[in-house]
N, C-alpha and C positions, 0 to 999 in steps of 0.2 A: 504494500500500500504506500503510495507516494505521500510525502509530508507536505501539506499545504500551509499548516500553521506550526512552525517549529518551536522548540523550547527557547532557543537563543539565536540571535543574529548579530553580525558585526556592526559596530559603529565607527569603524575606521574609514578614512578617506585619504586624500593626498598628504594631509598633515602628518599622519602616522607613517606613511611611506617615506616622507622626507626625513622624519626622525630616525627611522631605521638606517637610511642612507647616511645620515650624519654620523652615526656610530660606526658604520662600516668604513667611512672615510677617515675616521679618527684612528682606526686600527687598535682601539682599546675596547675590549669586550667584557672584561670582568669588572666588578663593582668599582665605580669611580665617580667622577663629577656629575654625570647625568643622574645617577641614583641620589646623590646628595642634594641636587637641585630639586628633584621630585619630592624628597622627604621634607625639605624646607617649605615647599609650596603646599604640600598636603597638610602639614601641621598648621600653617597659616589659614588655609581654607576651612579646616574643621575646628579651629579655635583651640588647638592644643599647643602646649609648649614644645613638645618633641614628637617626632614621628620616625619610625625606623622601618625600612623596607626589607622584606625577605623574599624567599622564593615561592611562597604560597600562603594562603590563608591558614592552612593546616599548620605550617611552620610558625605562623604568627601566634597561634594558640600554644604551641610548644614553647616559644620564647616567653610568652606571658607567664605560663606555669612555672617554668624553670627559674625565671627572675625572682619570683617570690620566695624561693628557697635560699637566696643569698643576700637579701636585704638586711641592713644593720638594725632596723627598727623592729623589735619583737612584735609590735602590733601589726606589722605588715608581713613579717617572715612566717612562712608556713613550714611545717615539719611532717615527715612521713607519719601516717596515721591520723592526721587532722581530717575533720569532717568538712566536706564541701557539698553544698546542695546544688543539684543539677535538674533541669527539666527533663521529662521522660522522652521528649521528641526533639531531636536535633541530628546533626551529622556526626559521623563516627569520630572525627578528629576534634570535636568538642570534648569528648570524653577520654580519648586515648592518652594525651599527655598527663591528665590528672591521675589516671591509673598507673601510668609508667613512673610517676613520681611518688607513688605509694599513698596517695590521698584516699580516704574512704568516701565513696560517692553515696549520697542520699538522693534517690530519685523521687521527684515530686510530679504529680499529674499536671496536665495542661488544661487550659480553658477550651471548650469545644468550639467556641465562636472566634476567639482571638488567636488561638493556637499558641499563645505564650503561656506563662505560668498561670495556673489556677491560684489566684492570690490568697484566697482563704486557706487553701492547702499549704501554700508556702508559709503563711503566718503560723500555722500549726506545726510545721516541720522544723522551724527555727528553734534551737535549744541552746543550752549553755555549752554544748559540745560543738556547735557550729562555728567554724573559723572562717569560712568563705562561702560565697554564692557565685555561681556562674550564671549570668543572665544571657539568654539567647534571644535575639530579636529575629523572629521567624518570618521568612518570605517577605521581607521589607517592612514588617510591622514592629514598631518600637513597643517596649513594655511600658506599663504604667509606673514610671519611676518615682512618682510622688508617693504612691502606695508602698512601693518597695522601701523607700526611704523611711516611711513610718514604721514598717516592720523591723528594720534593722537599727533604728535610732537608739542610741545609748549603748549599743553593743559593739565589741571589737570584732567586727565582721568585715573581711576584705571582699569587695565586689569587683569582679572582672566581667567584661562583656565579650561575647562572641557576636560580632556585628557583621559577619562575613556576607550575610544575605541582605543586609539592610543599609548599605551605604546611601547617604542622602536623606534617610528618615530623620524626623525630629520629634521631640516631645517637649512641649512648653517652649518652643523656639530653640532648644538646645539639641545639638547633633547626637543621634544615637551612636554609641561607641565611645562617648566622652563622659558618661556618668560614673563609671567605675574608676578604679585606680589605673586601669589599663583597658584598652578595647582593641579588638582585632577586626581587620577588614580583608576582603579578598578581591583580587583583580584578575580572576580566572575568566576565560572567554565568555562564559554564560552570565557573568555578574554585571553590575552597573557600569563599571569601566573594565577594560581589558588590557592587560600588559602581557598577553600570552599566558604566562603563569606569574603569580605575584601575590604578596600579602603585605600588610602594613599593621604595625602596632602604634597606637598613640598613648601618650601619658604626659602628665604634668610633673611627675616625680623624676627629678634629675638622676637620683641614684638608680632607680629602675632602668632609666634610659642608658646609663653607663654600663650597667650589668648586661643589658641586652646587646649593646655594641660589642662587648667581649664574647658573649655566648654565641652570637650570630656567626662569628668567624673564629672557630677553633678554641675559643676561650683565651685567646692571646691579648696582648696589650696594644698591639699595633694601631688599632683604630680608636683608641681612647685618647681624649684630650690630655694635655700635660698634667693638669690638675684634675683629678677625677675621684669618684667615690669608691672605686674598686681597689686601686693601689695607692691612693694618696697623690703622690707626685711621680711622674715618669722621668726616666733619664733622658737627657738631651741627645744621647747616642742612639741613632736609629738602628745601628747594627745590634746593639744590646737588646733593644726592644722588639726586634723583628720576629724572634721566635721565643718570646717570653710568655709562658702559659700560666694563667692564674685561676681560671675557672674551667670546669669540665664541660666544654662547649661543643658546638656542632659546626658544620658548614652549611649555613642556610642563606648564603649570600645570593642576591639577585644579580641579573646581568645588566650591563649598561643599556642594552636594547630595551629592557623592561622599564628602566628609569626614564629613558627618552620617550617611550610610548606613553608612560604615565603622565608626563607633563602635558602632552597634547590632549589626553583623555580628560584630565582635570579641567581644562578649559571648557570642555563640552559638558561636564557633569551636570551643571544646573539645568541645561536644556534636556539632557537625557532623562533626568528625574522628572522634569515637568511633563515630558511626553508620556512617561509611565503613569504619572498621576492622572493625566487626562484619560488614559485608558481605564485606570482604576475607577474614576468617577463614572465612566460609561458602564462598566461592569456592575457597579453598585446600583445604578439606575435601572438597568435592564434585568439583572439577575438577583436583586435583593430579595425577591419573594418567589424565587423559582420553586415549582412544586416538587422537583426531584432532588435537588441538592441545596446545601447551604454554602455561602461564600464567607470569607474571612471578615470579621468585624474589625474595622480600623481603630487603632489607638494612636492618638497624636496625629502626625502626618506620615503615613506610610510611603515608602519609595517603591512599593509594589513590584517586588522581585518576580512574582508569578501569581497565578490565580488558583487558589485551592477550591476544590469542589468536594464537599462531604455529603454523601447520600443521606437523605432524611430516613428515619426509621420506617416511615410508611411509603417510601419511594416505589416499592413494588418491583424493584430490580436489584440484581447483584452488581457489585463493582465490576466484575468481569464483563457484564453486559454494557455498563457505562463505558468501559475502556474500548469495547468493540465498536460501540456507536461513535465514540470520539475518533477512533482510528479510521473508521469508514468515512467520517467527515473531513479527514486530513489532519487531525490533531496529533502532535507528539505529546505524550503525557508520561508522568512518573508518579510513584508514591509520594506522599507528603514528607519530604526530606528522607529520613531513615525510619519513619514510623516510630513505634514504641521501641526505643533502642534496648531497653532492659530485657527484651525477649530474645535477643540474639545469643548465639552459641558462644561468642567471644566473651560474654560476661563471666564465664568460669575463670577467667584470668584476672578479674577485678575483685577488690575489696569493696563491697557495696551493700546497701540495704534499700528497701522500698518503703516510702512513707505512705501508710494507708493503702489505697488502691490506685491503680492507674487506669481507671475506667474509660476516661476520655481518650487517653493515649491509645488504649486498645481499640477504641471505636474508630478513630481516624486511621489507625494501622490497617483495619479491615475494610473500612468504607470510604476512605479518602484518597484523593489524588490531586495533582496540580498540572496546569497547562501554562504555557509561556506567556510572558508579557514582553513588550518591546518599547523602544524609545520613539517609535513612529505610530501614527494612528492605525488601529486594527478593528474598525467597525464591522468588517465582514466576519472576523473571528467571533466577535461578541454576538452578532446575529446568529451565527451557527450554534453557539453555546445555548442561546435562548431557545433555539428550536429543538434541542435534544429532548 
């Protein structure tokens, strides 16, 4: 079956082609000035003090998690065995770094309408053992951070955000991804901007930023400023500092091509998000009371990564039937992210618990899917959905 309505399409044009040629002409392909320029522009555009680019949104989550194990402030520093609350629905690499660093995951159900945290369940799940919360903004939809702030107020709980699907979303005028002590973004092909592969972490905490600069590149000191929060003061001898390792890091560095592409994509981001929001408004108007399925209820201002369709209990059809009808109409569709992640076989390798029940996560796991959104008008696709 040919795909008429794909999940993702490119927003590149001659500007991105020229950016790639600029890097080729420079004959410098590993991380350098193009990446630094993109980081500075990204931080400025999202209202953060620091931004660090890496090779994927998954790696961005890894950097965030790892950095919290080396911070000097005990209120921010995590240790193996600490409890972190996570939503039951997200992508695999939301959870993997947390488990790999020995954190104990507490899964909490999601809201059937927003697909983000069930906030009452979250409030019940927070205890004296809770040291951190991973907030995931799903399919472009920011969480209700005012309510989350009420839940965590007065407690030493570290909040980090997986905002890989929600670049450009805002809550009370503030960018999603900037509410926690760190937030991650993705620049994979199917996301709001594309640098081929790419991820970004933002933070206002200079020590976390310095830790991530080291962790991103082998745990060495080479990319740290002379005065930094990891080593204090670096030697002025570049030879001495070239292979000096101080943290157990990785190689998560992005390419110069990705940095150059990111600069051009950032210029387009406001327009790309505006186009997605226009499509979101059309979907809300046309499908808000659809007899067969529910759509996602917006919190704040969503950047509408895609459009979720969750079959109503009285829909009179199975999800397989809906998938078949969508495919026949030319739609490419997928499950809602990874569905209820706690049901996966990989969980045998995690230290985790489930708070209460995951009824809603189970429901969307069995009865939900999503189709693509784009930066250009898609009235024909919305009409086709309305006719299902």
